[in-house]
N, C-alpha and C positions, 0 to 999 in steps of 0.2 A: 524052277521058274524064277524065283526070287533072286537066287545065286547070280544069273546073268547080269542082273542090274548093277552088282558089284565085282564083276570080273575085272581083274588087274588093280584092284585096290592096294594090293601088298606093294606092288611094284611101283605105282604112283606115291604112295606114302614113302618109300625111300628115295625117290625122287624129290619130292617136296622137301623132305629132311635135309637133302644136299643143297637144294636150292635155296633154302632159307636159312641154313645152318649159321651162317654168320651173323644175322640178325638176331636169332634166338640167343646165340651166345652172347652177344652183346647184352641184350636186354636181361637175361638171367645174371650175368656177372654184376651189371649195373644195379638191378634191384635187390639180388641178395647182398653184395658187398656193401650198398648203402645203409640198408637194414642191420646188418650185424656191426658195422662200424659205428653207427649212431647208437645202436643198442649198448655196446661195450662202452661208451663215453658217459652214459647216463649216470653210473655210481659215483663218478667223480664231479659231475655236474651238482646232482641233488645229494650231498654228502651228510646233511644234517636235518634234522626235523624242521627247522625253520626255513630252509629253503623250499622244502618240499609243502610246507604249509602256504608259503607265498606262492608257489606255482598253482597250488590248488585253488587259491582265490582267483588267480588269472584264470585259469581253465573255466571257472564258474561263471565268468562274465558272457553276455549274449553274443558278442562279436566272436569270441572263441567258441563257444557253443555252435554258432552258425558256420563257423569255418571248419571244427573238427569234430563236431558231433558232441553228444550229451556226456560230461564227465563223470567221474565218481565221486564217493563221499571223501571228506578231508581224510578220515582215518585210512581208508584204503591206499592213498597218497603216501602217508605218512609210514604205512607198514610195507609198501612194496614198490619199489621203482619199476618193476614190470607194468603195473597200472598207470604210472605216467608215461612211461614208454609208449604202450599201447594208446592212450588217449590222444597222444600228440602225433603219433605216426602211422597208425593203422589207416585212416581213412584217406590221405594222400598218396599212400602206397598201393591202396587198393584202386585208387584212380588211375595210377601209372600203369598197374596190371590191366586194367580194363581198357587203356589207350594201346597197349601193347597188342592184345587180342585183338582190338578193332582193326589196327592196321595190319596185322599179318593176315587175318581172315579176308579182309577187303581186298587186298593185295593179291591173295592166292586165289580168290573165287572170282568176283567180277572184273578185277584188274587183268588177270590172265585172260579171261574172255574176251574184254573188250580189245586186247592187243592181239588177238588170234590164236594165241597158243593154245587154250583150250579146244579150239578147231582142230588143230592138228593132233591133238591127244586123242579127241573123239574119232579120228580117222583110222585109229588104230584098234586092235582086238580088245576093247575095254567095254565095260558096263556104263550105262547112263549116269548111274550115281557113283560111279567109281570115284570121279576128279573129286567131287565135293566130299565123300567119304573120306578121301585121303587127306584133304585140307583139315577136317574136324578130327582125325586121328592125331595130326602132327600138334593140333592146338592144345587137345586134350592132354597128350603127352608132356607138352611144355608147361602147362599149368600144374599137373600133378608133380612134375619135377620140381618146379618152383616152389610148391607147398612142402614137399618133402625135405629139401634142401634147406627152406627156411626155417621150418619147425626144428630139424634137428640142428642146425646152426645155432639158433636162439638158445635151445637146452643147452648146449656144449659149452656156453659162454660163463655159466655158473653164477649168473647175476642174483641178487636177492629177489626174491618173487617171481624169477622168470622160470618157473618150474616146467616140466616136460609136457603136461596135458595143455597148459596155456600156450605154450609155444608151438606144439603141434596145432592147436587151434587156429593161433595166428596166420599160420602158413597155410592152413587148410581155408580159412575165408577170404584169403587172397587168391588162392587159386579157384575157388569157388566163384568169386566175382568176375574173374577172367574168364572162366567158362560161360557165365550169364551173359557178359556182354559180347562174347565170341558167336553165342547163339543169335543174339539180337542181329549182330552184323550179318551173320548168314542168311537169316530172313531178307534183310534188306537187300542183299546181294541178288536175292531173286525177285524182289519188287521193283529194284529201279534197272535203269539201262546203264548205267556208267558207274565206275569206281569212284568218280567224285560224288555222285549221288549216294551211293553207299556208306561211304565214310562220313558225308555231310549228315545224313539222317542218325547215324550211330553216334556221332560227336553231340548232335543236337539232343538225342535221348540221354546220353551221360549229364551233358549240363542241367536238362531238365530234373533228372533224378538228383543231383546235387542241391540244386534249387528247392524242391520239394522237402528233401531231409533237412535242409538247412532252416526254412520256413516252419518245418514240422518240430523240430528239436527246440525252436526257441519259443513256440507260440500254442502248437498244438502236437501232442506225441502222437495222437491217431493218425494224422497227416504223413508222419515218417514212415508209416507201415507201407504206403503205396510204393516208397522209393526202394530201389534193390540196394542201393548205398545207406538206406535207413537200416536195412537189415544187416548191413555189415558192421555196423557200430552198436548193434543191440546183442553182440557175441558177449560183452562183459569179458574180454581176454584178460587172463591173469586175477579176475575176480571171480565172478559167477561162473565162466567158460561154460556159456551156453552154446551147444552145438546145433541147436535147430535152424538159426539162419543158414549153416552150411548145408543142411539137408534141403531147407527150401530152395535155397539158390539152386542147388544141384537139379533138384526135379522142376525148376521153372526152365532152366538151361535145357533139359532133355525135351520138355515140351516143345519149347521152341526149335530145338533142333530137329526134331521130327517134323515139324510145319516147314522148316526150311528144306528137309529132303523131299516133303510131298509137292512143294510148289517147284523145285528143280527138276522133278520127275513129269511136271505136266505142262512146262513151258519149252518154247523154242529156244535153241542156242542163241544167245545175243539179243533175245527180246526180254523183256521186263514186265511186268503187271502195270505198272504205271508208264504208259507211252510217253515219249519224249515230245513236248509240243513243237507243232510245226512253225518253222521260221519265216520270216518275211521273203516275198520273192526276189526283192532287191534290196541291197544292204544300203544304208543311209550314207552319206559322204563322211560322218564321223567313222562310222564301223570300217570304211575303208582305208582308215589311217592306222598305223602301228599301236598307238595310244589306244584307239578306239576299239580295236580287235583284242588286245590284252585286257580291257575293261569288260568286254563283252563275255570272254571266256571265262573270267572269273567273277563276273557279277554274282552269281549265286552264292557263292562261297563267301565273297565280301559282306553281302546282306546277312547271312546266316550269322556270321561272327558279330557283326553289328548289332544284330538284334540279341545275341546271346550275351555280350557284354554289357549292353545297357540293362538288360533284366537281372544281370549278376550283380551290378553295381547298384542298381534299385533296391536288390533285395537287401543288401548290405546297408543301404541308407536307411531302410524300414527300421532297422534295428538298433540305429543311432539313439533313438528315444530311451529305449529300454537299457542301452549301454550309459547314458548320462545318468539315468536314475539309480543304477546299480554303482556308479562311482560316488554319486552323492551321498548313499546311504552306507558305504562301506569305507571307514576311517583307515582301516589297515591298507585297503589298495590306494588310498590317497596317498599315503606314505611310501607306498611301494612301487607306485607307477610315475609319480610326478618327475619331470627331468627339468622342467621349465616353469616357474610359477606364472610366467606371463601368459602361458597359454592354458586352456581347457586341457581335460584330460583326454576328451573325445579327439580334440584336434591332435593330440601327440599320439594317439592310438591308432589314428588314420593313416600316419605315415607308412606304417607295416602294410594296410590294406592296399594304398596307393602302388607301394613297391611291386606286390604281387599282382596286382590288376595290370601293371605297366607291361610285368613280363608275360601276361596272357596276352595283351593288345600286340606285343611282338611277334606272335605266331603267324596270324593273317599276313602281316607285312612280309615276313620271312618266305611264305608260301607263295607270295605274289612273283618273288624273285625265282625261286625254285620252278616255277612253272617253265621257266625258259630252258633248264636243263631238261625238265621232264618232256618238253616238246622235242628236244633234240634227241632224247633216247627213244622216243617213239618215231623218230625220222620224219617228223613232221615239219621241220625248220625249212626244208627244201621249197615249201609254200611260200616262205617268206624270200628266201635269197634266189629265187628263180625270177624274181621281179626285180624292179630298180628301187632297190631300198637298202641301206647300209646295215651293217651289223650293230655300228654304235646306235643308229635309231631305233632298232628293235629292243637292245638292252636298255636303252637310255628310256624308252617307254614304259618299261617294266619297272625300271628303278624310280622314275617319277610316280608312278601308280604306287609303289610301294610305301613313298615318303608320304602321299597324299592318304593313303589307308591309314597310316599310322597316326596321323594327325586327327583323323574322324573318329578312330578308335578310342585315343584319349580323350578327345571331346565328348563321346558318348559316356565314357566312364565317370567323367567329370560330372557331367549333367545328371546322370541317373544317381549317382551319390548325393548330389547337392540338392535336387529336385525334391525327392523324397524325404532325404534329412530336414530339409524346409519345413515340411509339413508336420512332423512327428517330434521335432526337438523344439523345447523352450527357446533355447538360444541357439539357432542354428548357425552353422559356419558360413562365412561369407562366400560369396559365389566367386569371388577374385582370389581367395585364399585356396578354394576347390580347383579352380581352372589352372593355377599357377602350380599346384601340387602334382597337377597331372602332366601340364606341357614341360615341367622341368626335367621329366624323363625322355622327352623325344631325342635329344643329342645322343643320348646312350641306346636308344632304339635305332637311329641312324647309324651308328657304327657296326650293330650287329648287322643290318641291311647291308652296307658297304662291305662287311665280311664275308656276306653271301656272295656278293657280285665278284669278290677278289676270287673266291673258290670256284665259282662259274667260270670265271676268265681263265684261270691259271690251272687250278687242279680240279676239273669237274667231277672226277671221281670220287673226290673226297667232301662233295657237297653234304652229304649226310651227316657228316661229323658236326655239323652246325648244331644240330639238335641236342648232341652232347655237351656243346657250350651253353646252350639255353639252360639244360637242366642243371649244369654246374652254376649258373646264376642263381638260379631259383634256390637252390641249395645254399649259396652264400647268404643271399637276402633272408631267407626262411630261418635258417640254423647258423648263421654265423656268429651272431651276437651269443646265442645260447650256447654253443661250443666253443667259444672263444678262438675260433680259426687264427692262425698266424696272419700278420699283416701282408705278408707276400701272397698268401693266399686269396685273402680279400681283394688285393689290389687285381687280381687276374679277372676279376668281374667289373666288367665297365659300368656295371649299375653302383658299383660302391662309391665311385665319384660324384654322384648325384646327392644334392643337399635335400634334406627331408624337410620340406617345407610344411607348415609355417615354424617348425622348430628351428631350422638352421637357415641362415641368410644366403642367398644365392651367390654361388662363386662363380662369377662371371669368366674369370681366367680358365676355370675346368671346362666350362661350357664351351669355350671358344676353342680349347685344345681338342676336345671331343669332336667338335663339327670339323676341325682340320685334319684328326685322324680319319674320320669318315670320308672326307674329300681325297685323302691320300689312297686310302683303300680302294674307293670306287676307281680312281684314275688306274691303279694296278689292274684291276680287275678289266676295265674296257680295253686297256691296252693289251692285255692276255687273250681277251676273247676276239679281237680284230686280228691276232696273228696267228692263233691255234687253229688245228683243222677242225671242222664241223663235223661230227659224225652222222649228222641226218639231214 
C-alpha cells in the first residue's frame, strides 16, 4: 500500500542526478577545494606562537564573535592550527553549504512544479511521493559525499592539530547543516505556491538563524541554542570534538523531512498552503510600464532583502559599544590593530564589515538583472515583445531598477550600522563617515551589475558564472590579506580598487574608471541583447 506512493523513485533519482550533475559538481569542487586550500595555507600563516596569540585576541573581540562564533581559549590556538582554522572557516562554510542545499531543493521541488515539469512526471506511472523522495535522496547523497570528502581531505593534509576525528566532525557538521536547511526548504516548497517564495522564506530563515546566533554568542549563550547555526559552532572542532550537534541537526532534519513528505501527500499539485493573494482587477498606469512591471515582479524579494540587510547591519551596530570597550581594555590589541592613529580602532574595524556588507548588498541587485534571463528561460518574454516595446526598454528597466536597489541596500546598511551604533557607543562614528564608507562601494557594485548585463546580452548561457565571481570577490575581501594573495589575484576583484573609508582617502580616478568600465560593459550587453535571438 505504502510502496505505491514511492513507485518510480529510483528512476527519478537517476534523472535528477543527471539533471543537476553540473551544479552539484561545481558546488562540491568549490566548497571542498576552498576548504582544503585554505586549510593547507594556515601552517605558513600562523607559524609561530606570537602570531597565534595575536589571532586569538582578534577572534575574542565582539565583532569577530558575532561574525564567526565563539572562539577557543588562547592555549588551544597556540597548540593547534586546526582550532584557528575551524574558528575562522567553519561557520561561513556551513552557510555556503546551506545555500547550496536551499537552491538545489528549491529548484528541484517547487521550481519544477511551477514550470510544469512535475505535472509531466506525475502523468507517468510514478507514485505521489516519488518526485520529492528522489530530490531528497539526491540532496542527502550530495551532503554525505561533501562530508566524507571534506573530512578525509582535511585529515590527509597532515596539518598540526587537524586529526582524523576532528576532520570527520568538520565535514559531518557541514553535511548535517546542509541537510537541515534542505529539510526546511522542502517544507517551504509545500507551503508556498512559487519557487521565489520557497527560496525567499528559506533564506530569511538562514538570515534569522545567523542573527540569533550572533546576538546569542555575544550577549546570551542560551539564545544561541535556538539557532541551527548556533549548533554548528558548538561542535568545538579539533578541540572538544562534540558530535551531539551533528546528531541533533540530523534528527531535526528528519523531523522536518517527514513534515515535508506529509504536506506533499495531502496537497494538490501546483497548490500551496499559503494561497497567493489576489491581485487588483485593473493595473495601475505605472504597472503598465516595463519598469513598473519589473518592480512589481520583484517587489517582495527586494523588500525581504532590504529588511534582512537592515537588521543584519543593525545587529553589527549593536555590538560596536562592546567592541569599543574591548579595544580600550586590551593594550595588546591596541598595538596589533592600529593602522592609523588618526582614527579610532572601531572605525578601522568597520572597513572590513562594510566590504562584506557591500558584497551582500550586491546579491539582490544581481538578481534583478538575472530576472531577465529567468523570464526568457521560462518562455515569458513573448508577453513583452508581442507588444510595442523595445528590447532596450525592457533590459534598461531592469538595469535602472538594479542600480536603484544597490543604492537603497547600501543606504540601509549605513543607516542600520550608524543608528544603532549611535545609541551604544560613547563616541559614535559620524553619519557622514558611515554613509561615505557605504556609498564608495557603489561603483564596484555597478561594474558587477553591468557584467551581468553583458552576460545576459552576449552569452546568456553563462550568466550563472556571475555567482562564481561574487564568491571570488568575497574570498579576496575576507581572506586576501590573511593569505597574502598575489597582487594580480587581488586585482581581479573589482572590490580591491575601493578605498576603505575613513582610513583611505577617496581615489576619484579609480571611481571614475570603474564607472566607465560599467558603462562599457552595459553598452556591450545592450548591443548583444538587441542582436541575439530571444528563446522565449
